[in-house]
Backbone as a printed PyTorch tensor [residue, N CA C, xyz], in Angstrom:
tensor([[[115.3930, 173.6860, 100.0690],
         [114.8760, 172.4980, 100.9590],
         [114.1880, 173.6190, 102.0610]],

        [[112.5600, 173.5390, 102.1840],
         [111.9900, 174.0980, 103.4630],
         [110.3840, 173.6050, 103.7410]],

        [[110.5600, 173.0430, 104.7370],
         [109.2610, 172.7810, 105.3490],
         [108.5920, 173.4240, 106.5460]],

        [[107.1830, 172.8580, 106.6280],
         [106.3630, 174.1580, 108.0120],
         [106.6870, 172.3300, 108.6610]],

        [[106.9860, 172.0290, 109.8000],
         [107.3550, 171.0760, 110.1580],
         [105.9100, 170.6770, 111.7490]],

        [[105.2900, 171.9940, 112.0880],
         [104.2580, 171.5240, 112.7480],
         [103.4010, 172.8480, 112.5260]],

        [[101.9460, 172.8750, 113.1840],
         [101.1430, 173.5780, 112.7470],
         [100.8210, 174.8510, 113.6630]],

        [[100.0990, 175.5800, 113.5950],
         [100.0630, 177.0760, 114.6420],
         [100.3860, 176.3900, 115.9620]],

        [[101.3360, 177.8360, 116.3880],
         [101.7790, 178.4820, 115.5960],
         [102.7290, 177.9010, 114.7330]],

        [[102.4290, 178.3580, 113.7110],
         [103.6170, 177.9940, 112.3720],
         [104.9760, 177.9960, 112.5610]],

        [[105.8790, 177.0200, 112.0950],
         [107.7060, 176.9300, 112.3270],
         [107.7030, 176.5300, 111.0430]],

        [[108.7230, 177.1090, 110.5120],
         [109.0700, 176.8910, 109.3650],
         [110.7150, 176.4550, 109.2510]],

        [[111.1700, 175.2050, 109.0270],
         [112.5500, 174.9090, 108.9130],
         [113.0000, 174.6450, 107.6080]],

        [[114.3580, 175.1830, 107.0940],
         [114.8270, 175.4620, 106.1420],
         [116.2720, 174.8730, 106.0900]],

        [[116.7450, 174.4740, 104.9600],
         [118.0660, 173.8100, 104.5660],
         [118.4550, 174.4750, 102.8880]],

        [[119.1480, 174.8290, 102.9150],
         [119.9920, 175.4540, 101.7300],
         [121.5050, 175.2170, 101.3090]],

        [[121.7560, 174.2480, 100.2500],
         [123.3810, 174.0220,  99.8830],
         [123.6060, 174.7070,  99.1000]],

        [[124.5900, 175.4560,  98.8250],
         [124.9790, 176.6420,  97.6200],
         [125.6100, 175.4950,  96.7170]],

        [[125.6290, 176.2800,  95.6020],
         [125.6930, 175.4500,  94.1460],
         [127.5530, 174.8790,  93.7850]],

        [[127.8620, 175.9770,  94.8350],
         [129.6620, 175.5540,  94.6660],
         [129.6320, 174.8160,  95.8210]],

        [[128.7100, 174.4370,  96.6450],
         [128.9840, 173.2300,  97.9290],
         [130.0680, 173.8950,  99.0640]],

        [[130.4170, 175.4270,  99.0090],
         [130.9890, 176.2550, 100.1620],
         [130.2380, 176.2970, 101.2750]],

        [[129.2280, 176.3820, 101.3960],
         [128.4220, 176.5330, 102.4210],
         [126.6850, 176.0440, 102.5290]],

        [[126.4990, 176.2430, 103.6080],
         [125.3340, 175.4030, 103.8940],
         [124.6240, 176.7850, 104.7710]],

        [[123.3230, 176.6760, 104.4800],
         [122.4360, 177.4310, 105.5890],
         [121.3440, 176.7780, 105.9650]],

        [[120.9640, 176.6730, 106.9970],
         [119.8430, 175.7750, 107.7100],
         [119.6080, 176.8090, 109.1500]],

        [[118.1760, 176.5640, 109.5120],
         [117.5160, 177.0040, 110.8170],
         [115.6540, 176.5510, 110.4020]],

        [[115.4960, 177.6020, 111.6040],
         [114.2080, 177.5970, 111.9810],
         [113.3230, 178.7360, 112.4480]],

        [[112.4950, 179.2390, 112.0680],
         [111.4680, 180.5660, 112.1580],
         [110.4980, 180.7050, 112.5810]],

        [[109.6630, 181.3620, 113.3210],
         [108.4500, 181.7680, 113.7830],
         [108.0670, 183.0210, 114.2110]],

        [[107.4730, 183.0600, 114.7320],
         [106.7010, 184.4820, 114.3630],
         [105.5600, 184.8940, 115.1010]],

        [[105.2000, 186.3790, 115.4240],
         [104.1480, 186.9110, 115.8720],
         [104.0540, 188.4280, 115.1190]],

        [[102.5610, 188.4750, 114.8930],
         [102.3250, 189.9800, 114.6120],
         [101.2250, 190.8510, 115.0570]],

        [[101.6540, 191.8220, 115.0460],
         [100.8120, 193.1060, 115.6260],
         [100.2730, 193.8140, 114.7630]],

        [[ 99.2900, 194.0000, 114.6390],
         [ 98.4590, 194.9390, 113.6100],
         [ 98.1050, 196.1480, 114.3620]],

        [[ 98.2610, 197.4370, 113.1460],
         [ 97.6850, 198.4030, 113.7490],
         [ 97.1050, 199.2980, 112.4930]],

        [[ 96.9280, 199.9800, 112.7300],
         [ 96.4300, 201.2570, 111.3470],
         [ 96.7620, 201.1730, 110.2390]],

        [[ 96.8260, 200.0940, 109.3250],
         [ 97.1980, 200.2010, 108.0860],
         [ 98.3880, 199.6710, 108.1710]],

        [[ 99.0830, 198.7460, 109.1230],
         [100.0630, 198.6160, 109.4480],
         [100.4580, 197.3830, 110.0330]],

        [[101.5980, 196.6860, 110.5150],
         [101.8360, 195.4210, 111.0970],
         [102.8740, 195.3550, 111.5900]],

        [[103.2300, 195.1780, 112.4230],
         [104.7120, 194.7100, 113.2790],
         [104.9810, 193.3290, 113.5010]],

        [[106.0030, 192.8570, 112.9960],
         [106.0770, 191.1280, 113.1870],
         [107.9500, 190.8200, 113.7240]],

        [[106.9690, 190.2760, 114.8020],
         [108.2420, 189.7320, 116.1450],
         [109.1200, 188.3210, 115.7160]],

        [[109.9540, 188.4740, 115.0110],
         [110.5960, 187.0800, 114.3400],
         [111.3300, 186.1780, 115.2940]],

        [[111.2090, 185.0270, 115.5780],
         [112.1850, 184.0730, 116.5220],
         [112.7220, 183.2030, 115.6380]],

        [[113.7390, 182.7610, 116.1270],
         [114.2960, 181.6780, 115.6040],
         [116.0590, 181.6600, 115.1410]],

        [[116.2080, 180.5860, 114.3030],
         [118.1250, 181.1340, 114.1020],
         [118.2540, 180.6420, 112.7520]],

        [[119.2300, 181.4560, 112.2120],
         [120.1670, 180.5540, 110.6680],
         [121.3190, 180.1920, 111.5710]],

        [[121.4120, 179.0680, 110.6290],
         [123.2890, 178.8920, 110.7150],
         [123.7740, 178.6000, 109.4690]],

        [[124.9040, 179.2610, 109.3530],
         [125.5030, 179.2880, 107.7270],
         [126.7260, 178.7740, 108.3990]],

        [[127.3980, 177.4100, 107.5650],
         [128.2610, 176.3580, 107.9980],
         [128.7860, 176.6380, 106.4440]],

        [[130.4780, 176.8160, 106.5430],
         [131.4500, 176.8500, 105.5940],
         [131.9260, 175.4740, 105.6690]],

        [[132.5700, 175.2310, 104.2120],
         [133.3020, 173.8430, 104.2880],
         [134.4730, 173.8160, 104.8120]],

        [[134.7780, 174.6970, 105.4460],
         [136.6010, 174.5530, 106.2590],
         [135.8480, 174.1420, 108.0170]],

        [[134.7900, 173.9830, 108.1280],
         [134.0520, 173.7720, 109.2410],
         [133.2830, 174.7600, 110.2860]],

        [[133.8170, 176.3460, 109.9430],
         [133.0860, 177.2180, 110.4600],
         [132.0520, 177.6050, 110.6360]],

        [[131.1940, 178.3490, 111.3510],
         [129.8050, 178.5730, 111.1340],
         [129.9020, 179.7240, 111.6470]],

        [[128.6900, 180.5900, 111.4320],
         [127.7950, 181.9460, 111.9970],
         [126.5110, 181.6900, 112.0040]],

        [[126.0520, 181.9580, 113.1410],
         [124.6010, 182.0220, 113.7290],
         [124.2240, 183.4110, 113.5620]],

        [[122.8120, 183.4870, 113.3160],
         [122.0020, 185.0270, 113.5910],
         [120.5800, 184.7340, 113.7980]],

        [[119.9980, 185.6220, 114.3210],
         [118.6960, 185.4670, 114.6970],
         [118.3680, 186.3420, 113.2990]],

        [[116.9020, 186.9780, 113.6300],
         [116.0320, 187.6190, 112.6680],
         [115.6410, 188.9670, 113.2000]],

        [[115.6180, 189.7340, 112.5370],
         [115.5910, 191.2980, 112.8110],
         [113.8420, 191.5140, 112.7030]],

        [[113.3790, 192.5480, 113.3850],
         [112.2640, 192.2080, 113.4560],
         [111.9250, 193.2340, 111.9460]],

        [[110.5380, 193.1050, 111.5360],
         [109.7310, 193.6830, 110.4560],
         [108.4260, 194.4360, 110.7730]],

        [[108.4960, 195.7680, 109.8680],
         [107.5840, 196.5030, 109.8150],
         [106.7410, 197.1190, 108.3580]],

        [[105.8270, 196.4760, 108.4270],
         [104.9570, 196.8840, 107.3900],
         [103.8410, 197.9160, 107.3040]],

        [[104.1040, 198.5860, 106.2000],
         [103.2240, 200.3520, 106.4180],
         [102.4340, 199.8160, 105.3270]],

        [[101.1980, 200.8740, 104.9690],
         [100.0150, 200.5640, 104.1670],
         [ 99.5990, 199.3220, 103.2050]],

        [[ 99.2030, 198.4900, 104.5700],
         [ 99.1210, 197.2120, 104.0650],
         [ 98.0030, 196.9060, 103.2050]],

        [[ 96.8800, 197.7890, 103.5410],
         [ 95.4730, 197.6450, 103.1330],
         [ 95.4500, 198.7360, 101.8720]],

        [[ 95.9470, 199.8070, 101.7450],
         [ 96.2220, 200.9120, 100.6980],
         [ 97.4360, 201.2540, 100.7620]],

        [[ 97.3520, 202.2020,  99.4390],
         [ 98.7500, 202.8800,  99.4130],
         [ 99.7050, 201.9100,  99.1040]],

        [[101.0170, 202.5460,  99.0180],
         [102.0460, 201.9280,  98.3500],
         [102.5230, 201.2340,  99.7490]],

        [[102.3690, 199.4690,  99.5710],
         [103.2250, 198.7760, 100.6950],
         [104.8000, 199.1640, 100.8000]],

        [[105.1920, 198.8370, 102.0230],
         [106.2980, 199.4810, 102.5290],
         [106.6440, 198.1360, 103.5960]],

        [[107.9970, 197.5100, 103.0740],
         [108.5250, 196.6500, 104.3420],
         [109.8610, 197.2330, 104.6240]],

        [[109.9860, 197.0510, 105.6670],
         [111.0310, 197.4240, 106.1470],
         [111.9980, 196.4730, 107.5080]],

        [[113.0640, 196.4240, 107.5950],
         [113.5000, 195.6660, 108.8700],
         [113.9570, 196.7140, 109.7320]],

        [[113.5820, 196.1980, 110.9660],
         [113.8630, 197.5950, 112.1740],
         [114.4360, 196.4720, 113.3580]],

        [[115.1330, 197.4400, 114.1500],
         [115.5050, 196.7640, 115.3780],
         [116.6310, 196.3150, 115.2610]],

        [[117.1260, 195.3840, 116.3640],
         [117.9700, 194.8560, 116.3540],
         [118.2800, 193.2410, 115.6610]],

        [[119.7060, 193.2100, 115.6160],
         [120.2590, 191.9310, 114.8460],
         [121.3260, 191.4200, 115.5780]],

        [[121.2680, 190.0780, 115.6280],
         [122.7920, 189.7610, 116.0810],
         [123.3240, 188.7350, 115.4010]],

        [[124.4970, 188.3460, 115.0580],
         [125.5010, 187.5930, 114.6570],
         [126.4130, 187.0240, 115.4750]],

        [[126.4510, 185.9870, 115.7190],
         [127.5280, 185.0680, 116.5930],
         [128.4020, 183.8220, 115.7660]],

        [[130.0780, 183.3620, 116.2240],
         [130.5050, 182.9640, 116.1080],
         [131.0260, 182.5840, 117.7380]],

        [[130.5290, 181.2870, 118.2610],
         [130.9880, 181.1580, 119.4590],
         [132.3330, 180.7350, 119.5080]],

        [[132.7560, 179.5340, 118.1220],
         [134.0360, 178.6770, 118.3540],
         [135.1130, 180.0270, 118.6830]],

        [[134.8860, 180.9270, 118.0240],
         [135.9860, 182.1010, 118.1430],
         [135.7620, 183.1380, 118.5330]],

        [[134.5560, 183.2930, 119.1640],
         [133.8080, 184.5650, 120.5550],
         [134.3100, 185.8210, 119.8840]],

        [[133.5300, 185.7880, 119.0520],
         [133.2690, 187.1050, 117.7600],
         [131.9100, 187.2680, 117.5860]],

        [[131.0400, 188.2880, 118.0050],
         [129.9080, 188.4910, 117.0200],
         [129.8220, 189.9410, 116.9110]],

        [[128.7700, 190.4770, 116.3400],
         [128.0900, 191.3410, 115.2470],
         [126.9300, 191.8210, 115.9000]],

        [[126.7100, 192.9720, 116.8250],
         [125.3580, 193.5290, 117.2350],
         [125.2150, 194.6580, 115.8150]],

        [[124.1770, 194.5100, 115.4860],
         [123.5680, 195.5900, 114.8750],
         [122.1330, 196.3550, 114.9380]],

        [[122.0490, 197.1770, 114.5210],
         [120.2330, 198.1090, 114.6860],
         [119.9790, 198.5630, 113.6320]],

        [[118.9650, 198.2070, 112.9070],
         [118.2850, 198.5840, 111.7490],
         [117.1400, 199.6620, 112.2120]],

        [[117.4540, 200.8200, 110.7740],
         [116.1220, 201.7200, 111.1610],
         [116.9780, 203.2930, 112.1150]],

        [[116.4600, 204.4320, 111.6540],
         [117.4200, 205.2960, 112.2090],
         [116.3480, 205.9720, 113.0610]],

        [[115.3480, 205.9580, 114.3120],
         [114.3900, 206.0540, 115.2720],
         [115.2670, 207.3990, 115.8650]],

        [[114.0050, 208.5760, 115.5790],
         [114.8900, 209.3820, 116.3250],
         [115.9110, 210.6660, 116.0390]],

        [[116.1780, 210.0740, 114.6380],
         [117.6360, 210.6500, 113.9920],
         [116.7800, 211.3030, 112.7240]],

        [[117.3640, 212.7250, 112.6350],
         [117.0790, 213.4390, 111.6590],
         [117.9660, 213.0860, 109.9460]],

        [[117.1580, 213.2790, 108.9990],
         [117.8880, 213.0730, 107.7170],
         [118.6560, 212.0040, 107.2850]],

        [[118.4930, 210.7490, 108.0440],
         [119.3440, 209.2680, 107.7560],
         [117.9580, 208.4420, 107.5010]],

        [[117.6720, 207.7800, 106.5500],
         [116.9160, 206.5940, 105.6480],
         [116.8750, 205.7460, 106.6570]],

        [[115.3890, 204.8390, 106.7980],
         [115.1010, 204.1110, 107.5260],
         [115.9030, 203.0180, 107.0040]],

        [[116.4920, 202.6170, 106.3450],
         [116.8250, 201.2950, 105.7250],
         [118.4870, 201.2970, 106.4720]],

        [[118.8580, 202.8310, 106.9630],
         [120.1710, 202.5690, 107.4860],
         [120.4050, 201.5320, 109.0610]],

        [[121.5600, 201.4960, 108.9280],
         [121.5920, 200.0740, 110.1540],
         [123.1350, 200.3690, 110.4150]],

        [[123.4620, 200.4180, 111.7150],
         [124.9450, 200.7070, 112.2320],
         [125.3830, 199.4880, 113.4990]],

        [[126.4380, 199.0930, 113.7570],
         [126.9220, 198.5440, 115.0330],
         [127.9390, 198.1360, 115.3070]],

        [[128.3810, 197.0770, 115.6000],
         [129.7970, 197.2710, 116.0440],
         [130.2360, 195.7870, 116.1500]],

        [[131.5620, 195.2140, 115.9530],
         [131.7400, 193.4230, 115.7150],
         [132.7140, 193.6060, 117.2240]],

        [[132.6040, 192.3900, 117.7350],
         [133.0500, 192.6460, 119.0440],
         [133.3330, 191.1930, 119.9950]],

        [[134.7480, 191.3170, 120.8030],
         [134.8370, 189.5640, 121.1160],
         [133.8040, 189.7440, 122.3530]],

        [[133.6850, 188.6450, 122.7340],
         [132.7620, 188.3010, 123.8610],
         [132.8110, 186.9920, 124.2580]],

        [[132.3020, 186.7240, 125.5720],
         [132.5540, 185.7100, 126.4930],
         [130.8040, 184.6310, 126.2650]],

        [[131.6460, 183.5070, 125.3960],
         [129.8410, 182.7860, 125.4480],
         [129.8930, 182.1250, 126.1960]],

        [[130.4910, 182.3140, 127.4500],
         [129.4890, 181.7350, 129.0170],
         [128.7350, 182.9290, 129.2120]],

        [[128.9260, 183.9870, 129.2190],
         [128.4420, 185.0860, 129.6760],
         [127.7600, 186.2010, 128.5990]],

        [[127.0620, 185.5070, 127.5170],
         [127.0390, 186.8150, 126.5800],
         [125.7590, 187.8800, 127.1340]],

        [[125.5940, 188.1870, 127.9050],
         [124.8120, 189.3820, 128.0230],
         [126.0750, 190.5090, 129.1710]],

        [[127.4390, 190.0280, 128.8820],
         [128.3510, 190.9420, 129.6420],
         [128.6720, 191.5410, 128.3040]],

        [[129.2500, 193.2410, 128.6400],
         [130.0050, 194.0930, 127.4830],
         [130.8630, 193.2700, 126.7530]],

        [[131.0460, 193.3360, 125.3830],
         [132.3170, 192.6190, 124.6630],
         [133.2530, 193.7820, 124.5880]],

        [[134.3040, 193.3700, 123.4790],
         [135.5200, 194.3890, 123.4510],
         [134.9330, 194.4800, 121.8410]],

        [[135.0170, 195.9560, 121.9170],
         [134.7530, 196.2250, 120.2470],
         [136.1010, 196.1020, 119.3820]],

        [[136.2940, 195.6600, 118.1320],
         [137.1120, 195.3750, 117.3580],
         [136.8380, 196.2480, 115.7800]],

        [[135.6630, 196.0760, 115.7530],
         [135.5730, 197.3810, 114.5750],
         [133.9480, 197.7750, 114.4160]],

        [[133.7270, 199.0440, 114.0120],
         [132.2810, 199.8720, 113.6790],
         [131.7640, 199.2730, 112.7450]],

        [[130.4890, 199.0350, 112.5300],
         [129.9700, 199.0600, 111.0040],
         [128.7790, 199.6600, 110.7500]],

        [[128.4580, 200.0120, 109.5600],
         [127.4050, 200.7730, 109.0630],
         [126.8790, 201.0190, 107.8710]],

        [[126.0610, 200.9990, 107.3370],
         [125.4850, 200.8990, 105.9400],
         [123.9450, 201.1380, 105.8630]],

        [[123.5800, 200.4510, 104.6160],
         [122.2990, 200.1360, 104.1300],
         [121.8630, 199.0790, 103.9810]],

        [[121.0210, 198.2190, 104.3940],
         [120.6130, 197.3110, 104.0850],
         [120.0840, 197.1000, 102.4150]],

        [[119.9080, 198.1860, 101.9140],
         [119.5580, 197.8040, 100.1770],
         [120.5830, 198.5720,  99.6440]],

        [[121.6860, 198.8100, 100.0350],
         [123.0840, 199.6700,  99.3240],
         [124.3270, 198.9350,  99.2340]],

        [[124.7910, 199.2930, 100.9630],
         [126.2420, 199.4640, 100.7770],
         [126.7050, 198.8620, 102.7580]],

        [[128.0350, 198.5910, 102.6820],
         [127.9840, 198.0850, 103.8590],
         [129.0800, 198.1130, 104.4880]],

        [[129.9530, 199.1470, 105.2650],
         [131.4290, 199.6630, 105.7080],
         [131.6810, 198.9800, 106.6450]],

        [[132.7990, 198.8350, 106.9880],
         [133.9830, 198.3530, 108.2200],
         [134.9030, 199.4990, 108.6030]],

        [[134.6960, 200.1120, 109.6720],
         [135.6250, 201.3060, 109.8410],
         [135.7050, 202.4110, 108.8170]],

        [[134.6010, 202.5810, 108.2420],
         [134.3970, 203.9530, 106.9960],
         [135.2250, 203.0950, 105.8500]],

        [[135.1880, 201.8480, 105.4230],
         [135.8690, 201.2320, 104.3810],
         [134.9860, 200.1130, 103.7630]],

        [[134.4860, 200.6430, 102.3940],
         [133.4380, 200.3160, 102.0680],
         [133.4310, 198.5390, 101.3230]],

        [[133.2630, 197.3130, 101.9830],
         [133.3610, 196.3050, 101.6650],
         [132.2010, 195.9240, 100.3310]],

        [[131.1270, 196.2340, 100.6510],
         [130.1220, 195.6610,  99.7770],
         [129.2640, 197.0090,  99.2200]],

        [[128.8670, 197.2230,  97.8690],
         [128.0340, 197.7460,  97.2940],
         [127.1020, 197.4090,  96.4410]],

        [[125.9050, 198.1250,  96.3150],
         [125.1930, 197.1400,  95.6550],
         [125.1330, 197.4840,  93.8660]],

        [[125.5800, 198.6350,  93.7420],
         [126.1830, 199.2520,  92.5450],
         [126.9540, 198.4690,  91.4700]],

        [[128.0740, 197.6520,  92.5010],
         [129.3790, 197.0280,  91.7200],
         [128.9300, 195.4440,  91.8850]],

        [[128.1090, 195.1940,  93.1060],
         [127.9050, 193.6170,  92.5290],
         [127.4860, 192.7590,  91.8580]],

        [[128.0000, 191.8950,  91.0270],
         [126.5600, 190.7360,  90.3450],
         [125.9300, 190.6610,  90.8690]],

        [[124.5340, 190.6510,  89.8400],
         [123.2480, 190.4590,  90.2290],
         [123.1730, 188.8950,  89.7850]],

        [[122.5240, 188.0920,  90.5600],
         [122.2380, 186.6580,  90.4100],
         [121.1470, 186.4040,  89.6990]],

        [[120.4800, 186.0440,  88.5110],
         [119.4270, 185.7200,  88.1090],
         [118.3940, 184.6100,  89.2910]],

        [[116.9900, 184.8790,  89.0070],
         [116.2950, 183.9540,  90.0850],
         [115.4390, 182.7860,  88.8020]],

        [[115.6970, 181.4440,  89.3150],
         [115.0150, 180.4680,  88.6620],
         [114.3020, 179.2630,  89.3530]],

        [[113.3870, 178.7310,  88.8080],
         [112.5930, 177.9460,  89.6650],
         [113.1620, 176.7240,  89.8590]],

        [[113.0920, 175.8560,  91.2190],
         [113.9740, 174.4790,  90.7740],
         [113.5670, 173.3340,  89.7790]],

        [[114.3990, 172.7700,  89.1920],
         [114.1540, 171.5550,  88.4780],
         [113.2670, 170.5240,  88.8100]],

        [[113.7750, 170.4330,  90.5380],
         [112.9620, 169.2610,  91.1710],
         [112.2320, 169.8010,  92.3540]],

        [[111.3180, 169.2100,  92.6610],
         [110.6230, 169.8110,  93.5820],
         [110.1780, 168.3810,  94.9820]],

        [[110.1190, 168.8500,  96.1500],
         [109.8400, 167.7820,  97.0830],
         [108.2760, 167.4080,  97.0990]],

        [[107.5830, 166.4340,  97.5400],
         [106.3710, 165.8990,  97.4500],
         [105.2970, 167.1870,  98.3260]],

        [[106.1240, 167.3270,  99.1760],
         [105.8000, 168.9170, 100.2040],
         [105.8070, 170.1620,  99.6240]],

        [[106.2830, 170.3200,  98.5310],
         [106.6770, 172.0950,  97.9790],
         [104.9580, 172.5930,  98.0440]],

        [[104.8870, 173.3260,  98.3020],
         [103.8180, 174.3920,  98.5170],
         [103.0210, 174.3860,  97.5080]],

        [[103.5890, 174.5720,  96.3620],
         [103.0920, 174.3250,  94.9730],
         [102.3080, 172.8840,  94.6140]],

        [[102.4640, 171.7740,  95.5980],
         [101.3690, 170.4570,  95.2540],
         [100.8260, 170.3130,  96.6730]],

        [[100.6840, 171.5300,  97.9280],
         [ 99.7200, 170.9700,  98.9880],
         [ 98.3840, 171.0760,  98.2450]],

        [[ 97.4890, 170.2460,  98.8610],
         [ 96.5070, 169.9780,  98.4800],
         [ 95.4070, 170.5560,  99.1400]],

        [[ 95.7950, 171.2790, 100.3360],
         [ 94.8310, 172.5880, 100.5930],
         [ 94.9570, 173.6980,  99.7750]],

        [[ 95.8070, 173.9550,  99.3740],
         [ 96.5700, 175.2660,  98.4680],
         [ 95.3650, 174.9840,  97.0340]],

        [[ 95.6440, 174.0400,  96.5830],
         [ 95.0330, 173.6280,  95.2440],
         [ 93.9460, 173.3790,  95.2390]],

        [[ 92.9680, 173.3150,  96.1370],
         [ 91.8350, 173.3070,  96.3720],
         [ 91.0390, 174.6020,  96.3540]],

        [[ 91.8680, 175.1750,  96.9690],
         [ 91.5530, 176.5980,  97.2390],
         [ 91.6830, 177.5980,  95.9820]],

        [[ 92.5820, 177.1760,  94.9710],
         [ 92.5850, 177.8050,  94.4400],
         [ 91.5020, 177.6100,  92.8940]],

        [[ 91.0950, 176.2440,  93.2200],
         [ 89.7290, 175.8570,  92.4990],
         [ 88.9050, 176.3510,  93.2360]],

        [[ 88.5690, 177.0780,  94.1810],
         [ 87.0550, 177.5310,  95.1320],
         [ 86.6930, 176.1770,  95.5200]],

        [[ 87.0060, 175.1610,  95.8370],
         [ 86.7040, 174.0750,  96.5560],
         [ 86.5000, 174.3900,  98.0940]],

        [[ 86.2500, 175.6040,  98.4870],
         [ 86.6960, 175.7180,  99.9660],
         [ 86.1490, 174.1490, 101.0420]],

        [[ 85.0680, 173.4270, 100.5090],
         [ 84.9470, 172.6680, 101.7620],
         [ 86.6170, 171.4820, 101.6170]],

        [[ 86.6660, 171.3090, 100.3050],
         [ 87.8140, 170.0410, 100.0420],
         [ 89.3930, 170.6150, 100.7800]],

        [[ 89.1740, 172.3330, 101.1590],
         [ 90.5410, 172.8830, 101.3420],
         [ 90.6400, 172.8660, 102.4580]],

        [[ 89.6270, 173.2850, 103.4530],
         [ 89.5870, 173.0550, 104.7880],
         [ 89.8170, 171.4510, 105.2790]],

        [[ 89.1230, 170.7300, 104.9050],
         [ 89.3830, 169.1460, 105.0700],
         [ 91.1400, 168.8170, 104.7310]],

        [[ 91.6430, 169.3240, 103.8530],
         [ 92.7290, 168.9840, 103.3950],
         [ 93.7720, 169.7000, 104.7070]],

        [[ 93.6100, 171.0110, 105.0000],
         [ 94.1100, 172.0040, 105.7930],
         [ 94.2870, 170.9290, 107.1910]],

        [[ 93.2160, 170.4680, 107.6130],
         [ 92.6360, 170.5030, 108.8480],
         [ 93.9770, 168.5510, 108.4220]],

        [[ 93.4930, 167.8260, 107.8600],
         [ 94.5060, 166.5700, 107.9110],
         [ 95.8790, 166.8980, 107.8440]],

        [[ 96.5060, 167.6830, 107.0820],
         [ 97.9370, 168.2020, 107.3740],
         [ 98.2540, 168.8230, 108.5190]],

        [[ 97.3390, 169.6710, 109.2480],
         [ 98.0200, 170.0380, 110.7680],
         [ 97.8760, 168.5840, 111.4250]],

        [[ 96.7730, 167.5460, 111.3520],
         [ 96.6570, 166.8450, 112.4430],
         [ 98.1320, 165.9020, 112.0660]],

        [[ 98.7990, 165.9310, 110.4280],
         [ 99.6440, 164.9550, 110.7770],
         [100.9830, 165.6800, 111.1720]],

        [[101.1380, 166.8170, 110.7720],
         [101.9550, 167.5130, 111.4810],
         [102.3690, 167.7530, 113.0100]],

        [[101.3060, 167.6360, 113.7260],
         [100.9250, 167.4640, 115.0790],
         [101.7480, 166.0980, 115.6760]],

        [[101.1700, 165.2940, 114.7310],
         [101.5450, 163.7840, 115.0850],
         [102.9610, 163.5770, 115.0670]],

        [[103.8720, 164.1740, 113.9680],
         [105.1200, 163.7610, 113.6720],
         [106.0350, 165.0100, 114.6830]],

        [[105.2260, 166.0640, 115.2200],
         [105.9550, 166.9160, 116.1560],
         [106.1510, 166.0270, 117.1030]],

        [[104.8340, 165.0880, 117.8310],
         [105.0680, 164.4410, 118.8820],
         [105.9510, 162.8730, 119.0490]],

        [[106.6910, 162.7220, 117.6880],
         [107.0430, 161.9150, 117.3720],
         [108.5450, 162.5010, 117.2850]],

        [[108.6580, 163.5740, 117.4410],
         [110.5200, 164.1700, 117.8060],
         [110.4900, 164.3160, 118.6580]],

        [[109.2910, 164.8940, 119.2830],
         [109.6510, 165.4350, 120.8010],
         [109.9000, 164.1750, 121.7680]],

        [[109.4310, 162.9530, 121.4930],
         [109.3400, 161.9890, 122.2360],
         [110.9840, 161.3850, 122.2350]],

        [[111.7960, 161.3210, 120.8530],
         [112.7270, 161.3650, 120.7870],
         [114.0380, 162.2840, 121.2970]],

        [[114.0100, 163.6810, 120.5830],
         [114.5150, 164.7050, 121.2340],
         [114.1690, 165.4890, 122.0340]],

        [[113.1760, 165.3770, 122.3540],
         [112.3340, 166.6070, 123.9990],
         [111.9620, 167.4390, 122.9740]],

        [[111.2720, 168.4760, 124.2920],
         [110.8120, 169.9260, 123.3170],
         [112.0270, 170.8770, 123.1600]],

        [[111.6950, 171.6950, 122.3090],
         [112.7540, 172.7930, 122.1500],
         [111.8500, 173.9950, 122.0870]]])
C-alpha cells in the first residue's frame, strides 16, 4: 500500500506485507532535487522499517540518487553517498557508502562499509567494527570476503499487477486521468482539490499526534 499523505513538499508513506507473512516494510519518504547541466542530484529524507514476525526490526534511511543524461543521451541512475541500517534493540548498525569517488578502476555501483556495535544513546560516537562489507548493488555482497548474495545465482521473481487496488491508487487519480485525456483545466482543478484535502487531513493528524 502507498499513499501521498500531504502535498508539496510531497511525502510518500508506504506499507508492504510479504506474501509469506514473514515480514512487513513500512515508512515514509520525501526528497529535494538539485539540477545541473543535463543531470540532477536527489537528496532523500525518510526512513524504512523492516519488521520480522519474531518481533525484530531493522531501520534504514535512503541513500542519495544521481541521475545523468536527463534530457539527452542514455539515462543513468545511481545511488551514491552514505546509507545507514540500524537495529536499536540489539545495538548494531551497518554503515555503507555507495560509489567510488576518487578511486580508479572501481565501478560506480561499488559499495563498502562496516557492521558495528554502537550505543543508541550516543549514535554519533564511533562504534566497534565486527564485520567489513563490500559489493555492488547490482551484483553481489560480501561480508569479510565471504559471498552471501550473488545476482547470478539468485532466483528472479516476476512482477505482477495487484488484483485489488485502493480508491487512491495513482491509476484512479482524477487529475492524472484528466491530464491523460488532455483536459488540462479539469486536471488542475482536481489537483488543487486533492492538495486541499491532503492539507486538511494532515492538520487533523497533527492535532492528534503533533508535528513530525
